[in-house]
Kinemage of the C-alpha trace (Angstrom):
@kinemage 1
@onewidth
@group {chain A} dominant
@subgroup {mainchain}
@vectorlist {calphas} color= white
{ca met a 1} P -83.438 113.430 74.568
{ca lys a 2} L -85.629 111.589 72.073
{ca lys a 3} L -84.407 108.201 70.918
{ca glu a 4} L -85.561 107.653 67.327
{ca lys a 5} L -87.281 104.407 66.416
{ca ile a 6} L -85.395 102.867 63.497
{ca leu a 7} L -86.516 100.030 61.237
{ca leu a 8} L -84.066 98.074 59.102
{ca ile a 9} L -85.879 96.851 55.984
{ca ile a 10} L -84.100 93.752 54.662
{ca pro a 11} L -85.474 92.606 51.280
{ca ala a 12} L -84.438 89.055 50.418
{ca tyr a 13} L -85.173 86.805 47.454
{ca asn a 14} L -83.729 83.277 47.498
{ca glu a 15} L -81.079 84.296 50.048
{ca ser a 16} L -81.272 81.127 52.153
{ca glu a 17} L -77.530 80.625 51.835
{ca gly a 18} L -76.671 83.740 53.814
{ca ile a 19} L -79.748 85.455 55.268
{ca val a 20} L -79.363 83.877 58.728
{ca asp a 21} L -75.768 85.132 59.022
{ca val a 22} L -76.746 88.614 57.813
{ca val a 23} L -79.546 88.831 60.369
{ca ala a 24} L -77.261 87.502 63.114
{ca gln a 25} L -74.833 90.370 62.443
{ca val a 26} L -77.699 92.860 62.457
{ca ala a 27} L -79.128 91.443 65.688
{ca ala a 28} L -75.740 91.585 67.423
{ca tyr a 29} L -75.331 95.218 66.394
{ca cys a 30} L -78.839 96.114 67.579
{ca gln a 31} L -78.069 94.771 71.045
{ca lys a 32} L -75.042 97.028 71.496
{ca ser a 33} L -76.380 100.050 69.626
{ca pro a 34} L -77.494 103.193 71.499
{ca tyr a 35} L -80.384 103.461 69.052
{ca his a 36} L -83.766 101.769 69.227
{ca ile a 37} L -83.497 99.485 66.192
{ca asp a 38} L -85.844 96.805 64.912
{ca tyr a 39} L -85.332 94.751 61.768
{ca leu a 40} L -87.712 93.084 59.357
{ca val a 41} L -86.893 90.688 56.530
{ca ile a 42} L -89.173 90.965 53.513
{ca asn a 43} L -89.163 87.501 51.963
{ca asp a 44} L -90.003 88.379 48.374
{ca gly a 45} L -91.756 85.191 47.315
{ca ser a 46} L -88.587 83.107 47.533
{ca thr a 47} L -88.615 79.662 45.929
{ca asp a 48} L -85.822 78.215 48.079
{ca asn a 49} L -86.069 77.344 51.782
{ca glu a 50} L -85.664 80.922 52.989
{ca glu a 51} L -89.082 80.985 54.666
{ca ala a 52} L -88.350 77.791 56.591
{ca leu a 53} L -85.073 79.257 57.860
{ca leu a 54} L -86.734 82.502 58.909
{ca leu a 55} L -89.329 80.541 60.869
{ca leu a 56} L -86.753 78.171 62.369
{ca his a 57} L -84.592 81.016 63.652
{ca lys a 58} L -87.613 83.109 64.692
{ca ile a 59} L -86.526 86.024 62.511
{ca pro a 60} L -89.126 88.818 62.188
{ca his a 61} L -90.322 88.817 58.602
{ca val a 62} L -93.098 89.395 56.141
{ca glu a 63} L -93.778 86.612 53.657
{ca leu a 64} L -94.918 87.863 50.258
{ca val a 65} L -97.011 85.259 48.462
{ca gln a 66} L -95.365 86.068 45.130
{ca asn a 67} L -92.209 87.766 43.923
{ca leu a 68} L -92.806 91.521 43.639
{ca gly a 69} L -89.225 92.485 42.822
{ca ile a 70} L -86.972 94.760 44.852
{ca gly a 71} L -89.291 97.759 44.518
{ca gly a 72} L -92.359 95.962 45.837
{ca ala a 73} L -90.409 94.276 48.622
{ca val a 74} L -88.866 97.526 49.851
{ca gln a 75} L -92.172 99.395 49.616
{ca thr a 76} L -93.713 96.685 51.809
{ca gly a 77} L -91.101 97.596 54.408
{ca tyr a 78} L -91.919 101.296 54.124
{ca leu a 79} L -95.619 100.548 54.553
{ca tyr a 80} L -94.798 98.588 57.719
{ca ala a 81} L -92.594 101.438 59.000
{ca gln a 82} L -95.365 103.956 58.371
{ca arg a 83} L -98.062 101.930 60.107
{ca lys a 84} L -95.839 101.153 63.112
{ca gly a 85} L -94.750 104.782 63.551
{ca tyr a 86} L -91.003 104.476 62.938
{ca asp a 87} L -88.974 107.678 62.739
{ca ile a 88} L -86.331 106.346 60.334
{ca ala a 89} L -86.415 103.491 57.837
{ca val a 90} L -83.164 102.001 56.536
{ca gln a 91} L -82.835 99.818 53.450
{ca phe a 92} L -80.336 97.039 54.077
{ca asp a 93} L -79.559 94.261 51.588
{ca gly a 94} L -79.932 90.646 52.609
{ca asp a 95} L -76.924 89.446 50.592
{ca gly a 96} L -74.142 90.587 52.934
{ca gln a 97} L -72.988 93.601 50.901
{ca his a 98} L -73.865 96.259 53.474
{ca asp a 99} L -71.879 96.950 56.632
{ca ile a 100} L -74.120 97.317 59.656
{ca glu a 101} L -71.274 99.086 61.479
{ca ser a 102} L -71.681 101.982 58.999
{ca leu a 103} L -75.232 102.641 60.197
{ca pro a 104} L -74.317 105.553 62.534
{ca gln a 105} L -72.728 107.481 59.663
{ca leu a 106} L -75.723 106.784 57.431
{ca ile a 107} L -78.382 108.046 59.824
{ca ala a 108} L -76.435 110.871 61.519
{ca pro a 109} L -77.490 113.587 59.009
{ca ile a 110} L -81.133 112.605 59.514
{ca ile a 111} L -80.916 112.581 63.306
{ca asn a 112} L -79.097 115.938 63.237
{ca gly a 113} L -81.762 117.466 60.998
{ca glu a 114} L -79.357 118.017 58.098
{ca ala a 115} L -81.102 115.685 55.639
{ca asp a 116} L -84.370 113.833 55.080
{ca phe a 117} L -82.791 111.022 53.091
{ca thr a 118} L -79.256 109.634 53.006
{ca val a 119} L -77.426 107.408 50.539
{ca gly a 120} L -74.626 105.098 51.621
{ca ser a 121} L -71.867 105.654 49.090
{ca arg a 122} L -68.652 103.943 48.007
{ca phe a 123} L -67.544 106.892 45.900
{ca val a 124} L -67.462 109.935 48.175
{ca ser a 125} L -64.251 111.078 49.847
{ca asp a 126} L -65.158 109.877 53.348
{ca ser a 127} L -65.988 106.322 52.249
{ca val a 128} L -63.740 103.620 53.718
{ca ser a 129} L -65.051 100.982 51.340
{ca asn a 130} L -62.386 98.947 49.543
{ca phe a 131} L -65.050 97.263 47.410
{ca lys a 132} L -66.060 99.552 44.535
{ca ser a 133} L -67.705 97.052 42.132
{ca ser a 134} L -66.367 96.066 38.707
{ca gly a 135} L -64.993 98.580 36.226
{ca ala a 136} L -67.964 98.075 33.897
{ca arg a 137} L -70.449 98.660 36.702
{ca gln a 138} L -68.601 101.750 37.876
{ca leu a 139} L -68.808 103.149 34.348
{ca gly a 140} L -72.542 102.479 34.276
{ca ile a 141} L -72.985 104.135 37.660
{ca lys a 142} L -71.085 107.223 36.459
{ca ile a 143} L -73.297 107.471 33.372
{ca leu a 144} L -76.458 107.298 35.477
{ca ser a 145} L -74.996 109.831 37.910
{ca val a 146} L -74.399 112.278 35.059
{ca leu a 147} L -77.922 111.682 33.743
{ca ile a 148} L -79.480 112.383 37.156
{ca lys a 149} L -77.406 115.551 37.536
{ca trp a 150} L -78.433 116.650 34.040
{ca thr a 151} L -82.133 116.212 34.826
{ca ser a 152} L -82.100 117.484 38.411
{ca arg a 153} L -78.874 119.534 38.828
{ca ile a 154} L -78.099 117.385 41.875
{ca arg a 155} L -75.137 115.008 41.933
{ca ile a 156} L -75.418 111.554 43.450
{ca lys a 157} L -72.291 109.475 42.861
{ca asp a 158} L -73.431 106.026 44.029
{ca val a 159} L -76.846 106.095 42.333
{ca thr a 160} L -77.469 102.339 42.513
{ca ser a 161} L -76.654 102.009 46.221
{ca gly a 162} L -79.348 100.151 48.112
{ca tyr a 163} L -78.006 101.216 51.526
{ca arg a 164} L -80.302 104.181 52.163
{ca ala a 165} L -82.211 105.794 55.012
{ca gly a 166} L -85.192 108.135 55.231
{ca asn a 167} L -87.132 110.054 57.858
{ca lys a 168} L -90.908 110.121 58.382
{ca lys a 169} L -91.399 112.416 55.401
{ca val a 170} L -89.643 109.902 53.152
{ca ile a 171} L -91.381 106.933 54.774
{ca asp a 172} L -94.763 108.481 53.977
{ca gln a 173} L -93.736 109.264 50.398
{ca phe a 174} L -92.318 105.820 49.667
{ca ala a 175} L -95.213 104.048 51.388
{ca glu a 176} L -97.513 105.773 48.913
{ca arg a 177} L -95.290 105.603 45.842
{ca tyr a 178} L -92.090 103.690 45.204
{ca pro a 179} L -90.598 102.814 41.798
{ca ser a 180} L -90.866 99.122 41.037
{ca lys a 181} L -88.407 98.334 38.255
{ca tyr a 182} L -85.293 100.460 38.966
{ca pro a 183} L -86.095 101.908 42.398
{ca glu a 184} L -82.695 103.253 43.438
{ca pro a 185} L -81.848 105.593 40.535
{ca glu a 186} L -85.447 106.397 39.569
{ca ser a 187} L -86.567 107.300 43.097
{ca tyr a 188} L -84.274 110.350 43.169
{ca met a 189} L -86.489 112.111 40.632
{ca his a 190} L -89.473 111.739 42.961
{ca leu a 191} L -87.497 112.815 46.032
{ca phe a 192} L -86.033 115.934 44.395
{ca ala a 193} L -89.452 116.939 43.032
{ca lys a 194} L -90.867 116.909 46.577
{ca gly a 195} L -88.027 119.018 47.980
{ca ile a 196} L -86.559 116.130 49.969
{ca arg a 197} L -83.059 116.941 51.229
{ca val a 198} L -80.741 114.169 50.057
{ca gln a 199} L -77.206 113.685 51.333
{ca glu a 200} L -74.618 111.139 50.233
{ca val a 201} L -72.629 109.561 53.073
{ca gly a 202} L -69.480 107.459 52.939
{ca val a 203} L -69.990 103.866 54.129
{ca arg a 204} L -68.222 100.530 53.875
{ca met a 205} L -69.593 97.896 51.532
{ca phe a 206} L -68.531 94.351 50.787
{ca glu a 207} L -68.604 92.125 47.741
{ca arg a 208} L -71.664 89.902 47.562
{ca thr a 209} L -70.972 86.674 49.466
{ca thr a 210} L -74.056 84.661 48.457
{ca gly a 211} L -76.551 84.471 45.621
{ca glu a 212} L -76.230 86.115 42.241
{ca ser a 213} L -76.790 89.646 41.066
{ca ser a 214} L -79.933 90.230 39.012
{ca ile a 215} L -77.789 92.062 36.442
{ca asn a 216} L -75.212 90.126 34.442
{ca phe a 217} L -73.034 91.125 31.514
{ca lys a 218} L -75.621 90.177 28.905
{ca lys a 219} L -78.244 92.300 30.614
{ca ala a 220} L -75.979 95.289 31.237
{ca val a 221} L -76.641 97.187 27.996
{ca gly a 222} L -80.387 96.648 28.195
{ca tyr a 223} L -80.339 97.658 31.846
{ca met a 224} L -78.560 100.923 31.094
{ca ile a 225} L -81.015 101.808 28.321
{ca asp a 226} L -84.060 100.912 30.402
{ca val a 227} L -82.975 102.682 33.579
{ca ser a 228} L -81.910 105.788 31.642
{ca leu a 229} L -85.334 105.971 30.011
{ca ser a 230} L -86.989 105.441 33.398
{ca ile a 231} L -85.023 108.345 34.884
{ca leu a 232} L -85.920 110.634 31.975
{ca ile a 233} L -89.600 109.695 32.064
{ca ala a 234} L -89.768 110.137 35.840
{ca ala a 235} L -88.114 113.566 35.548
{ca leu a 236} L -90.542 114.668 32.811
{ca leu a 237} L -93.593 113.436 34.724
{ca glu a 238} L -92.523 115.197 37.902
{ca lys a 239} L -92.003 118.497 36.004
{ca glu a 240} L -95.522 118.258 34.558
{ca gln a 241} L -97.143 117.826 37.977
């Protein structure tokens, strides 16, 4: 029986406060896992001492010379996965929000041939996650979910989830093209247009333990307008191709 090669892509920007602990949890899981799992931190041009810590603890990583943002950092991971011949690539945040113990549920539909791409979700019925985010964020997520369904006829409940996994087909697609500004919600338009089978899977998530979110209250309205426009533009462009 084939044992899939899996790469955990861990984007991290100024996560020196917690990245070593996150990687330690990942490494411990990899040792006991029945899967062949490697992990790679993408240090996205951090200005703190993250690079020094990664070197000190001999953590596999790629050092970007400047900050590319989450889209560029994650695409770097997909490019690495493509060139190294991985079967599955998993996006895994470096801030402690994702539960590595939920990995089997996330990748099972891909391994079983039921999906090409999976989304770790807090909002589906089989999720055991107690952390659901703030009420304001949940409202924003619901609005984006409705917008994606309206443009694609496909419902994704946790549209901003960064805990996601893709097979070789997805790795090749994202290595070539990956949204830079709002990659999670916008990328669904590109996946659906290519006939990629997407499945939402219940996982456990935690509240951020270190660092700060890139989206605060003052930015929330602007974020919603910008990401909504990005989704609409992506949907229109894909229909024209």
